C-alpha positions in Angstrom: 11.7 -20.7 -9.9 8.1 -20.0 -11.0 7.7 -17.6 -8.1 10.9 -15.7 -9.0 9.7 -15.4 -12.6 6.3 -14.1 -11.5 7.9 -11.5 -9.2 10.3 -10.4 -12.1 7.5 -10.2 -14.6 5.4 -8.1 -12.1 8.3 -5.8 -11.5 9.0 -5.4 -15.2 5.2 -4.7 -15.9 5.1 -2.1 -13.0 8.2 -0.4 -14.4 6.8 -0.2 -17.9 3.5 1.1 -16.5 5.1 3.8 -14.5 7.3 4.8 -17.3 4.5 5.1 -19.8 1.7 6.5 -17.7 2.1 9.0 -14.9 5.7 9.7 -15.6 5.6 10.3 -19.3 8.0 13.2 -20.3 8.7 15.9 -20.4 9.1 15.7 -16.7 8.2 19.2 -15.4 4.5 18.3 -15.2 3.0 15.2 -13.6 0.6 13.9 -16.3 -0.7 10.7 -17.7 0.5 9.3 -21.1 -2.5 11.1 -22.6 -1.3 14.4 -21.1 -3.9 14.7 -18.3 -2.8 16.7 -15.4 -4.0 16.4 -11.9 -5.8 13.2 -12.9 -8.5 15.4 -14.4 -9.3 17.4 -11.4 -10.1 21.1 -11.8 -7.2 23.2 -10.5 -9.3 26.3 -9.9 -11.9 24.5 -7.7 -9.3 24.0 -4.9 -9.3 27.8 -4.5 -13.0 28.7 -5.4 -14.8 25.7 -3.9 -12.2 24.8 -1.3 -12.4 21.1 -2.4 -11.0 18.8 -5.0 -13.5 18.6 -7.9 -13.3 16.4 -10.9 -13.3 18.4 -14.2 -15.3 17.7 -17.3 -13.7 16.0 -20.3 -15.6 18.6 -22.4 -14.0 21.7 -20.7 -10.3 21.6 -21.0 -7.3 23.8 -21.6 -3.8 22.6 -22.7 -1.1 24.4 -20.9 2.6 23.5 -21.0 1.8 20.3 -22.9 -0.6 19.2 -20.2 -4.4 19.0 -20.4 -6.2 20.5 -17.5 -10.0 19.9 -17.0 -12.5 22.2 -15.4 -15.9 21.7 -13.7 -17.3 24.7 -15.4 -16.6 27.4 -18.0 -16.0 30.1 -15.4 -13.1 28.2 -13.8 -11.6 27.6 -17.2 -11.8 31.3 -17.9 -10.1 32.0 -14.6 -7.3 29.6 -15.4 -6.8 31.0 -18.8 -6.5 34.5 -17.4 -3.8 33.5 -14.9 -2.7 29.8 -15.0 0.2 30.3 -12.6 -2.2 31.2 -9.9 -3.9 27.8 -10.0 -1.3 25.3 -11.1 -0.2 22.9 -8.4 3.4 23.4 -7.1 6.2 21.2 -8.3 4.3 20.4 -11.5 1.7 18.4 -9.6 4.1 15.9 -8.0 3.9 15.0 -4.4 5.1 18.0 -2.4 6.4 15.9 0.5 8.2 13.6 -1.9 9.9 16.6 -3.5 11.1 17.7 0.0 12.6 14.2 0.3 14.3 14.5 -3.2 12.0 12.2 -5.1 9.3 12.9 -7.7 6.4 10.7 -7.2 2.8 10.8 -8.2 0.2 12.8 -6.2 -3.4 12.1 -5.3 -5.6 15.1 -6.0 -7.7 14.3 -3.1 -4.8 15.0 -0.7 -4.2 18.7 -1.0 -3.3 21.9 0.9 -3.4 25.5 -0.1 -0.7 27.6 1.6 -0.2 31.2 0.8 -2.4 30.9 -2.3 -0.4 28.0 -3.6 -1.7 24.4 -4.2 0.3 21.4 -2.9 -0.6 17.8 -3.6 0.5 14.6 -1.8 0.8 10.9 -2.5 -1.1 9.1 0.3 -2.8 9.8 3.7 0.3 9.0 5.8 2.3 11.3 3.6 -0.2 14.1 4.0 -0.1 13.6 7.8 3.6 13.9 7.8 3.5 16.8 5.4 1.2 18.6 7.9 3.6 18.2 10.7 6.0 20.8 9.2 4.5 22.4 6.1 6.8 25.4 6.0 9.9 23.3 6.4 8.8 20.8 3.8 7.9 23.7 1.4 11.4 25.2 1.8 13.0 21.7 1.2 10.8 21.1 -1.8 11.4 24.5 -3.3 15.2 23.7 -3.2 14.8 20.2 -4.6 12.4 21.3 -7.4 15.1 23.5 -9.0 17.3 20.4 -9.2 14.7 17.9 -10.2 12.2 19.8 -12.3 13.4 18.3 -15.6 14.6 14.9 -14.3 12.8 11.7 -15.1 10.9 10.7 -11.9 12.2 7.1 -12.2 15.8 8.4 -11.9 14.9 10.1 -8.6 13.8 6.8 -6.9 17.4 5.3 -6.6 
């Protein structure tokens, strides 16, 4: 009985944590409950430095109710001039997950730029699977995103 209670309490705690952190609404951008997008990584650096780069808490922009951090003022300026060029696809949710019809968190260290668009994924095995058919998964994710963009991520996990 004690084991059952522990598992139930752990599941309840995890559900509350997910609902109040990464998946805080509105649901079109993957952000923390404090509004931080891409876990604080600089969206411009993927294109300019060709690598994930943590942004500074002192260099930020709020765009679509999400806070983006930047490694330097130059990247912030580029973002402000054309945010759509640097935003991760699917609101920063896992691109492979979207192709499967679910909205899950993404790790900013697992990324791909394809046709000047940034895609993030959840975990190394997911990234490997993503790389096996990137064009097909992008096509699937594009279709699913139009259906799921404003849906609570927890409701996609059924």
